[in-house]
N, C-alpha and C positions, 0 to 999 in steps of 0.2 A: 344731708343725706336722710331722705324720707323713707317711709315704709316700703313704697314701691321699688325704690333702689335696693333695699335689702332683700326683698323677694326675688327680684331679678338676679341678684347675685347668687342667691341660694339655688336658683333654677340652673344658672350657667355652671355653678360648681357640680351639681348632680349630673348634668349633661356631660360634662368633661370627665367625671369619674366613670360613668357608663361607657364612654368611648375608650377610656384607658383600660377597662376590663375586657370589652368585646372587640376592640379595634376601631379604627376611624371609619370603617365602612358600614358600621351598625346603624340602624335607625334608632338613635337614642331618644328622640322625642316620642316615638310610639311606645318605647318601653316605659318612660316616665309618665305618659298619659295613662297606661294601663294601671300603673302604681297608684296614681291619684284617684282613679276610678275605684280601686279596691279600697283605699282609704275612706272615701266617701260612702261606700257601701258598709264598711265596718262602723262608721260614725252613726249611721242610721238617722233617727230622728232627734239625736241629741243636739242641743243648740251650741253653735260656735260662737262664743263671745268675741274672740280676737282672731279673725281670719288669717292675718299675717303671721301671728305667733303659731297658729295651728299648722299652717303650710311649712313654716321654717323648722319647727321643732318636732312635728309629728307626721305630717303627710309626706314631705319631700325625702327625708333621709331613709336609707335602707334599713329595714328592721330585721336583724337576724343575728343569732348568736353562732351561726354556722361558720366554720372556717372558709367555706367556699364563697368567694366574692360574687359569684353569679346568682346567689340564693337570696330571696326576699320573702319574708314570711313563710319559710319552708317550701317555696316554689322557685323553680328556675325562670329567671327573667327572660332569658332568650327563647326557650321552648315552651314555658308554661307548665311543664310537668313537675312532678314531685322531686324534691332535692334528696338525692341518695345520702349525702353526708348528713342531712338533718335526721333522716331515718336512722342512720347508725347512732347518732347521738341520743335519740329517743330510746333506742334499745339499750344503750349503755346506761342511761339514767334509770330506766325500768329495772334492769338487772341490779343496779345499785340499791334501788328501793327494796327489791326483793330480798337482797342479802341482809340489809338493815332490819327488815321485818323478821327475817328467820332468826337473827341474833337475839332480838327482843323476845320473840316467842319461846325460844330454847331457854332464856334466862328466867322467864316467868312460868314456864311449864305449861304453856297453852298451845293451841294450834295456830298456824299462820293465818288461817282463814277467820279466826276470831277477831273481834274488835280489840285492837291493842292501844294501851295508853298513848296519847299524842305526845306527851313530853318525853317519854321513854324512846318512842319511835324517832322523834326529831333528834334527840341526842345520839342515838345509834347511827342515824343517817349522817349527822355531822361527823362522827367519828370515821365513818366509811369514806366520807369525802376527804377527810385529813389523810387517811391511809392511802387513797388513791393519789393525793398530792405528793406524799412522801415517795410512793413508788415511782411516779413520773420524774420527780427530781433525782431519784437514785438512777433511773434509767438515762436520764440526760447526762448525769455525771459519768456513767459507764460509757455511753456513747462518746462523750468527749474524750475519755481515756483511750478508747479504741481508735478514734480519729487521730489522736496525738501519736499513738504508736504506729499507726499506718503511715502517717506522714514522716516519722522518723525512719521507718523502714524504707520508704521510697527514696529519701534523701540518702541513706546509706547505700541503696542500690544504685542511685545515680553516680555516687562517688566510685563504687566498684566499676560501673561500666565506663566511666571516664578514665579510670586507671587502666582498665583493660584495653581501651581504645588507644590510650597513649603508648602502652606496651606494644600493641599490634603495629602502630606506626613506626616504632624503633626497630622492629624486626627486619633483618636483611632479606634480600630477594632469594627465594629457594632456587631459582634458576641460574642467575648470574652473580649472585652474592652482593649486589649493590646495597649500600647501607641506607637504612631508614627508608625502606621500600614498602612497608606495610605487608611483608611476606611475600609480595609479588609485584615487580615493576610492571610498568605499562608495556614494555617491549616483550617481556616474557608472557604476560597475559595475552597479548595479541598473537603471540606464537602459539599458545595453547588453543585459542579460538580458532586459528588457521588449521590446526591439526584436527580439531573437531569438525570443522566444515569439510575438510577433505575426507575424513572418514564417513561422515554423512552423505557426501556426494557419492561415494563409492557404494554404500550400502543401497542408495536409491537406485543406481545404475544396475546393480546386481538383481534387486528385487523387480526391476522393470524388464530389462533385456535378457536376463540370464536366470529367470525364475525357475524354469523347467529344464535347465541344462545341467551338465554334470559338474563336479567340483573344479575341474580344470578350466572349464569355460567361465565359471563364476570368477575364479581367480584372475583369469585374463581380462575380463570386463572391468573388474575392480581396478586392476593395475593400469588399464588404459585411462580410466576416469581420473584416477589419482594423478597420473602424469599430466593430463590435460589441465586439471585445477592448479597443480603446482607450478606448471609452466606460466599460466596467467598470474599466479601470484608473484613469481620471480620477475616477470616482465614489468608488473607494476612497481615492484621494489626497485628494480634498475632504473626505471623512469624517475622515481623519487630521488635516488642517488645523483642521477645526472642533473637534476635541478638543484642539488645541494641541500636537500632536506636533511633534518636531524634523524638519527637512527630510530627514535621512537616514532617519528612521523613516517618513516619508511615502513616500519612494522605495522603501523596503522593503515597505511595504504595497501599493504599486503593482506591484512585481515579483511579490508572492504573488498578487495578483489576476490578473495576466497568466498565471501558471502555472496557476491554478484554471481559468481560461477556456480555456487551451490543453488541459487535461485534458478539460474538458467537450466541446470541439470533437472531440477524438479519440474520446471515447466515443460521441458521436453518429455519427461516421463509421464506427466499428466496427459500431454498431447497423444503419447503412444497408447496409453491405457485407455483413453477415451474412445479409441476405435477397436477395442477387443470385442469378443462376442458378447461378453457379459454386459458391457456398456451399451452395445447395440440392442440387446434384448431389453434392457431397462429403458432406453430411449424409445423404442417402438411401443412398449407398454404405456409409457407416460403419454405419448402422442395419441394412442388410441383412447386412453381414459380421458383425455382432455377433449377429444372430438365427440365422445358421448355426451359431453356437456355443451355442444354447439347451439342448442336451442337457447341457451342463456345470452347469446351474442346477437347483435343486430344483423350481421351479415356473415356469410360463410367465410369470407376472407379474413374477418377479425377472429373467428374461431380457429382457423388454420394458423394464423400468426400466434395466437396463444398456445396452440398445440406445439408448434415448432419451439417456442420458447420453453415450454415445459420438457420437451424432448432434449433440448440442449442442457437445461439444468439437471436433468436425471442423469445425462451422459457424463457430466463433469463430476457429479456427486458419486457416481459409480467409480470413476477413475480415481477419486480421492479415497474411496472405500478400499479399492483394490491396492492401492499404494500403501495404505495404513496397515492392512492385514498382512501383506507381503513383507513389509518391513518388520512387523511383530514376529512373524514366523521365522525370518532371517536372524533376528537378534536373539531368538530363544534357542538357537543351536550353535553358539560360537564354540563350545567345547568340541562338539563333533567335527566341525571344520578344522579346528587345530589338530585333532587326532588324525584326520585325513591328510593334512599338510605334513605332519611328521612321518607318516608311514608310507607315503606314495613318492617315489623318486621323481616322478614326472612333475608333480606340484612342486618339488624341491628345485627342479630345474626352472620352473616358472618363476620362483622366488629369486633365483640367481639373475634371470633376465630383468626382472623388476629392479633389483638393486643396480644392475648395470645401467638401466635407464636413468636412475637418479644420480649416477656418479658424476662429480664435478670435474671438468677438465682442469688440470693444474695450470695450464698456460693462459687461461682466460683471466683477464684483468677485471672485468665487470661481473663476473660470476663468483661470488663469494659462497664459501660453505657455511653451514649453520654455526652461530656463535651466540654467546650469551649476550652480547651487545646488540645484536640484531635478531630479536626472537622470532620475527616472522620471515627472516631471510632463509629460504629453504635451499637444499642442494639444487644447484642450477642445472636445469634440463635443457637450456638453450643451446649448449654446445654439443649435445649428443642427439638432437632431433632437428628435423628440417623446419621448413617455414610453417607447416601445420603440425604441431607437436602430437596431436592426437593420432592423425593418420601415421605419421612417421614412427611413433612409438608402437603402434599396432603392427606395422610392418616389421619392425625389428623383432618384436616378440614372436611374430608368426614364423620368421626366418630362424630364430632360436629354437622354436618348437620343432620345426622340421628337422633341424640339425640334431635335436635330442632323439627324435624317432629313428633317424638314420643310424 
């Protein structure tokens, strides 16, 4: 193993170190070349007796006491700028020397700007270095204690969470009482989600088609929508039972049917609101604004196509805004609606009709009432409505209303 091999090994080691610091995509040869040029400039006209030793021991290695591995001689190897970490170290060392000089000057009764005895200054500086070392060691010990306390607290917290999770899993179902159901079994959870979807569909229908109507009409629209959604849920549940599915699977099918019905109601509501006067005005404004930019397009046909797309987007954005604001206004007055329901006998009659629409026929074999074992199985409406539950339910409600007025 000759001198050439040793130099090559040292160069490869430095190149690998540079790639480890800056990543495999860095130009390590360029960085090392600039380092060698700086070393040659620093060498000046001094004679190099042992070139191989000069390269291996002095020119190739990184020279820096800085903790930043990107620093070499106080400069960043990647950018060539000054190293900020080195600057902070210089400031700290300068402050340390100033404190040592202040202590010596105070002990001797002279000014800091006066020439101080070198031995006294070196001793004071050594004491300051020791004090800084003791402070760092104490800080490290304190940090270790804090870290251990934090880890112990985290371990205790994990134990508490695991115990709470185990206790939660042992809780019975709030709806049906099933043991070890984590507070709510899947069937009852699906049942609650069905009720939420039914209520939301009713709110969307009222906000869309009965926004400007009186309380009686709002109640009627909500009742018809709920009847339709519940009928679809019950139809899906009956289909699952006919196929021999488990009750939890049946409730899941009912939940999916309710979510699908809710999506359909929302889509119809947006389609209705997209053709209101507000949406039309916004669409026309967007179309006109886009056409004012027709000089940016190659042809007029391209400009008109972009304007139509902007008009459609504005129309649907307006529909979504109208639905959102109307739902907010509707949900902000539930107390008032309950007071109207309790004081108006006409609305009470509507509630009785609504209950009649949900009543389950006792002779029906496939129409089961609500139970804890089938959370999403709702009062069957198939026995009291015709082939179209929405239309038939509305007809029965209107007949009941006419009888109440008579």
